[in-house]
Structures are given as C-alpha cells and as structure tokens.
N, C-alpha and C positions, 0 to 999 in steps of 0.2 A: 504494500500500500504506500502511496506517495505521502511524504511528510506534509503537514499543513503549512510548513515554512519551505515549500518547494522552490528551488532555484530555477530561474529561466534567464536566458541571455537577453541583454539589452541592445537596442540598435537606435540609430539616429543620434541627435545631440540634445542635451538638456539646456533650455534657455532660462527657465525659472525653477526654483525649488522651494517647497514648503517643508519645513522640518518640524517634526513633533518628537521631542525627547521625552521618553517615558522613564520616570524614576522608579526605583524599586520601592515596594510598599505592600502592606497587607491588602488583600482583596476580599471584600465582603460587602453585602448589601446589594441593592438592585443595580441593573445595568445603567451606565452613565449616559448622560445626554451628550451630543457632539459639541466639543469646544469650538469656538470661532477663531479662525487663524488669520494671518496676514500674508500677503505676497512679499517676497524679499528678493532683491536683485543679488545674484551670486557674486557680482563684482563689488558689492557694497562692503563697507568696513564693519567689522565686529570687534568690540573691545580694543579699538585702535589699530587693528591689524587688517591690512588689505587682503581680501579673499577673492580669487578669480575662478570662474567656471571654465572648464575645458570644452572646447568646441567639438572635440571628438578625438579618439585615439587612433593609433596606426592600424589596429585590428578592427576598426569600425564600430567599436562599442560606444554606447552612449555614456557620457561621464558628467557628473555634477558634483559640486561640493556642498555640504551642509553649511548654512550660513546663519541660522538663528533657531531659536526654540520657542515654542508656545506651550502653555500648560495643557497636559492631556488628562488632567483630573477634573472631575465634575465640580462646578461651583457648589458651595454649601451655604444654605441659610440656617443659622442656628437660632432657634426661638426659645428663649427662657420665659417661663411663666411662673411668677413667684407670689406666693400667699402673703397678703398684707395684714394678717390678723394679729391680735395682741400677743400671741405666744411666739411670734416669729422674730422678735427683736434681735436676739443673739445671732440667728441664722442670717438675717438681712445684713447685719453689721459685718459678718464674715464674708458675705457675697461682695459687699462694697470693697472690702480689703483685698479680695482675691481675684476678682474677675479681670482686672487689667493685667496683673502680673502673672498669675498662675494659670490663666486661661488664654488671654489674648496674645501674650508673648509667645506661647507655644504655637498657637495658630499662625502667627506672623512668621515664625521661623520655618514653618512647614512649607511655605510658598503657595498654599492653597488660596483660591479665590473664595473668601468667606465674608459673611456679614453677620452681625448679631442684632437680633430683634428682641427687645425686652418688653414683656407685657406684665406690667405691675404699676401700682400707683406712684407717680412721681412726687417727690418731696423730701423733707428732712426726716431722717429716722427718729422716731420717738415723738414727733409732732403730728398728731392726727390730722388728716385731711378728709372731711366728710366721713364716710363709713370706714375709711382705712386707718387703722391704729398705727401701722408702721409703714409709711411710704419708703421709697428707695431712691437714691441718687447715685448714678455712676458718673465719675469724673473722667478727665483726660487720662491717658491718650485716646481711649475708645470714644468717649463723648466729646462734644465740642465746647462744653462749658464746665466750670468747676462746681463744687458743692459747698462753697463757703457762703456765709451770709454777706449781703442780702440774697435770698434765693431768687432765681429767675422766675418769671411768671410761667415759663414753660421750659423744658429742657432744650438744649441746642444739640441736635444730632451731629455725629461725626461722619467721616467717610465710610466707615464700616459699622456704625452703631446707630440704631433707630429705637427710640423709646416711645412705646404706645402706652400712654398713661390710662390705666383702668383699675378700678377697685377689684382686687382678687380676694375673695373671702376665704374662710377656712375650708369650705367644701365645694366651691364653684369654679375652679380653674377651667374645667372643660366647658362649662356654660359660657364663661367670659370669652374663651377662644372662639366658640361657635357664634355667639351673639355679636362680638366685636369685630368679626371678620370684615364686615362692610359697614360698620357704624363708626361715628366719630370717636376720637380719643376722649378720655374721661368717662368711658363707657361704664355702665353698671352703677352710676351715681350721678348726682347733679354736678355739673362742671363748676369749679370754684370761680369766684368773681375775677374777672380780668383774664380768664384762660384763653389763650390763643391756640386754636386747633392746629395740630401739625399733620394729622391724618384724617381729614373729614370723611374719607371713604373707607375707613377701617384699616386695621393692621395689614390687610391684604395689599395695600399700596406698597409695602416694603418688601414683598416677596418677588422673587425672580423666577419666571418660567424657565425650566431647564436646570434649575438648581435643586439639589437634593435637600430635603428638609430634615433637620435634626432638632427635635424638641427636647428640652430639659425642664422638667417640672420640679419645683421645690416647695413642698408643703408637708406639714407635720400631722395632717388629719386625713380623714376619709373623704370619699366622693359622695355628694348628696346635693343635687341641684336640678333645676328645670329651666329650659329655654325653648321658646318656639314650639310648645306642646310636646317637647321631648324631656323625659326624666331619666336621670342617671343616679343610681345609688349602689354602692358596693357592700353596704351592711357590715363592713369589716370582716367579711368572710371570703373564702376562696371562690365558692360558686357565685356569690354576689359580685365579686370583682371581675370574674370572667364574663358574666352576662353584661355588666356595665361597660367593660372594655370593648366587647363586640358591638354594642349599640353605639358607643362613641366613634369607633373606627368606621362604621357604616356612615354615620353622620358627617365625619370629616371627609371621607372619600367623595361623598355626594356633594359636599360644599364646593369642591373644585377638583375634578379628576386631573386637569392639566397641572395642578400644583401638587396634589397629594397622591395621584395614581389611582389604582383600583385594587380590588381584593386579590387579584392574581399577581399584580406587580405594584406593590406599594412604593410610593415615592417619599416615604418618611420613615424615621425610626424615633422611638420615644425612650429617653433615658429618665429614670425617676430618682430623685433624692427625696426619700420618704421616711415614714416613721417606723419601718420594720427594723428588726435587729440585724446587725451585721454578722457575717459568717465568722470572721476572726480579724485580728489586726493585720495579719499577713495577707488575707484575702477578703477585703471589705466589700468588694463588688459581687453582686449576685448576677450570674450569667443568665441569658434568656432561657437556657435549658433547665435551670434550677427551679424547684417548685415555689409557689407563692408562700410567703411566710405571714403568719398571723401574729407572731410575737412582736411586741412593741419594744423599741430600743429605749434605754434609760436616758434621762436628761430632759424630760418634758414633752415628748411626743404624745399627741392626742390619739393617734390611731395608726395602724400599720399601712394604710393606703393600698389596700388590696386591688382597687381599681387601677391605680397607676402601675402597680406591679404587673397586673395582667396585661395592660397595654404594652408594657416593655417586653413581656414575653411574646405577645402577638406580633410585634414589629421587629423583634430581634435586638432590643435595646438592653442596657445594663441598669442595675438598681444599686443605689448606695444608701446607707443609713444617714439620717439627717442629724442625729443627736451629738455630733462631735464638731461643733462650729470652730473650735480652736484649731482644728486640723483641716479646715476647708482649703488651705493652700495645697495640701497634698490631694484632696478630693478633686479640686478643679483641675489640678495637673493631670490626674487620671482621666477625667472627662475629656479634656482637650486631647490627650494622647490617644484615647479611644476613638475620637472623631477623626483624627489624622490617620490613624492606622486603618480605619474603615473606608477611607477614600479609595475609590476604585478607578482603575485605569480605563480610559475611553477606548472603545472599539469602533467609534464613528467620528468623522471629522467633517465639518462644514467646509464647502468649497468657497473661498472668498471671491469677491469681484477681482478681475485681473487689473493690473496697474495700467495707467494711461499708455496708450499706444500698443498694448498687448491684447491678444484675443485668446480666450480659453478654448482649447480644442479637446473635446472629450475623448478623442482617440489617441491622445498623447499624454497619458497619465500612468504612473507606475507607483507601487507601494513597496518599500524595501525595509527589511528588518535586520538590524545588526545585534548579535547576541551580547548579553551583559559582559561576558568575559572577553570581548573583543573578537577579532577575526573578521573575515570578509562578510559583507552584507549579503542577505538572501532576498531576491526579488519574489514577491508574492504574485502569482498570476491572477488575472481577472476572470470572473465568470459572468455570464449574461445577467443573472438575477439571483435573488435569495433562494428561489426554488431550485437552482442548480448547485447550491452548496452541498457538499458531502464531507466525508472524513478527510479528503485531500485539502479542504479549505479554499482560500482565495479571498478576493474582495469583489464588490459590485457597487453600482450606482443605485441610489434610491429611485431615480427615473432615468433610464438610459437615454431618452430623447432630450430631456432637459434636466441634467443632473445638478443637484444642489448639495449632495452629501455623499461621502465615501464610507462604506461599511465593510468590515471584514466578516467572513463567515464564522459561525459559532466555533468550529474546531480551531480555526486560526486565532480567534479571540482567546480561547482557552490556552493556546500555546503561548500567546503574547503575555498573558497574565501569569503563566508559570515562569516565563523568562522575559520581563519587560524590556530590557535592553533599550534599543533606540529604534524608532520608526520614522522613516523618511517618506513623505509623499512627494514624488517628483513630477513636476509638470514640464512637458516639452518633449518627452521621449515617447516613441511609438508604444502603445499599450501592448503588453505581452499577455496573451490569453492562455489559460490553462486548457489543455486538451483532455477531455474525459474519455 
C-alpha cells in the first residue's frame, strides 16, 4: 500500500510559495478550521536575509524556497464565566492575581491566536454592584484599563481581552450565557447609572467564527436556573448533573451551530473549576474519563457542581477543585497549559487572493511535507475530490472549479498529526496527481 506521504516528482518552476510551518504539539479535540494565509514573494527578505527562488534546475525539477510561516493552529476563544456571589470573594481575588501572569503569559508564549472573553460583573471586588456581591476587574496587560480608583464607568477592553459585564449568581452561569448571548452587557440586572454598553448585541459580538471555543466556569455551587422557558438543575447528584448537562449542551449547540458545532462535532470544550474534591495534590485535575464526584472540597464550597462536571465530561474538558485560591497560580498555569496542549494542527488551508499582477492557477499547486527530523520533503499528490480519498491519502480542493480551500485526506491528516514537521503549499508548479 502506498504511504499517505507518497512522493511524486515535481516539474515546471515555482513562482510563489505559501509556507505553513507546523509545530509539534499534542493533538486532541475537534478538527480545526482552515487558517488564513498570505502570499509571499520568494525573492523577499526574511529576518534581514535575502531569499531567492530558483527558476528551475538542470534536471527540470520545479524548485522553490520557503520564505515565511503562518500559524497552522486553530484560533481559540477562551470564555471565562465567573460566579459573583458572596462566597466567591477569595476565588475572585485569586483570579485577578493570576489571570494575567499565570494564564495569559503562557498563552502568549504559545504563539496561538487566542482571545479571552470574561462574563462576570465588572467592578471593584468587595463593593457590591446591584445583585453582584463580588464584581471583578482584570487589569493590564490583558485589559486596556487598570483597576485603581476612581473606577471607570465601564471596562476598557484590550487587544485580546473582552469583558461582558453581567451578574452571574450562585446557580445561573448557564442561564446568563444563554440569555446574554444576544443581549446587552449588564445582563441579568439593571444597568448601573452612567453605564456605557460595550456589547449591545451580547457577548456573541466577541466570538470569532472559525475559532475553537474553550469555556472555563468558576463557581462554588450547583446549577439551578431558568431562561427562555428552559430549566437546568443538577440537584447535586450524578444523574441530575448528566441530565442538566445534556439539556444545556443541546441549548448551546442550537444557539449557534456555526460557533459551537453540533452533537456529532462539537466546537467547544468546557473546563470546570468547581466545588468537588480534588483527587490529590499531585493530580488535582479530574480527566473527562473520570466519574462525577459528589464530594465537596473543604474551604467553603457550597456544592460539588455536578452539572458543570458532567458538561466537562461530555465535551472532553478537565475539572479542578475551587477550594484552594492560594494556589490559583498553579491552577491557571495548568488550565493554560491544557489549552495549549489541546490545540490541534490544521489539515485545511484557505487559498489567499494572489498578489497584484499575479493570477492563481488551480492546476499549478502542490503540497509538500518535510519530516520533523529533517531530510528531503515529500510531495503529496492531488486527488479529484474527498470521495477519492483512500488509505494512500493526498489532498483536494473544496471546489475544483472555483477552489477556495486546500484539504488533505483523512489518512494524510493523521500522518501529519503523528509527525507535524513542516508543510509547504507551493503555488506555481504543475499539480502532481496521484494515480489510483
């Protein structure tokens, strides 16, 4: 049987090259959406060094040099939803201390395209606002404004940070998410005097289509709320949590399949920081495969959050005990590391518009893989359509007549994820077809 990374000879000459460097990393979660790339002139300079493309070699092979890289990992929207109730003062203080350094710094260092959306009441911790006993303020560098007095009338969002102010009570995080999706900020309470709305059409304004959604809920209580004739209650039991999680999952998927996916292919994962007891100091996180715990951790938790736990299990997320706010630095470090480790390599790439003076020729495109350990690159042959994919692999256009996207066959995608290496999408060389 032919290898999915089958080599074929190249002919003609490469005029333009698009290079996608794929870094090593763990692969889990749903298939990624295609990243958008840019055309690059092979004669352009990179890092101050002139790079030139070859017009052809003596043996007639097509030759091109890689000139730039674009991210081949899926963008991630991280949505924190944080309980503002009276019992959450220590936990919110710990979040304010840790989110910039122990979460955002790791995300920044990963090179991932991420943004943070915070759904929780904006304000000064310990100074009630409306129904919220413990508002939250995240300062720079994530946010665009500080948290010193005098407090701003509304938060100033940053390049990667977006605060949707809403009262999140002890039991209603899910209902606030569903109800506030297309409603103005200050949702679930009367807006404070002088409030300037930042998201008049709901927190959905901050989401990006094509980005994977990672929810992180932080609450020390159980689920028990109603919104739009839908009721959710976990009754602090295993069966109650599973029923409630299934109902919320269906409601979320119905809210926007484009954003959150469907039951067969969810476009989200739910991580819970909840009131259940931890496994041990060495292994504080509960994996998705672990059973739901009804034991409550010490330190003031009101309930085990079986609904949140069940949703984490349903979506493949992790669960962390909420009761140790003095060590939230390590907890947020683990959450960020888990998100980075779960980022998945793309097996699809958008075809960008050609540069001025150039014309895209769908018959002059090739895909090349170079193994992680080095060595010569291997050209992946083209197949006419997804229906022609088999164990030998290859790649194909989404629409052969009017292509906008390049996709590799499932067997080739699996091979790339086992050995990410480097993938070059070369424009300008005669397309090499795989012969079945």
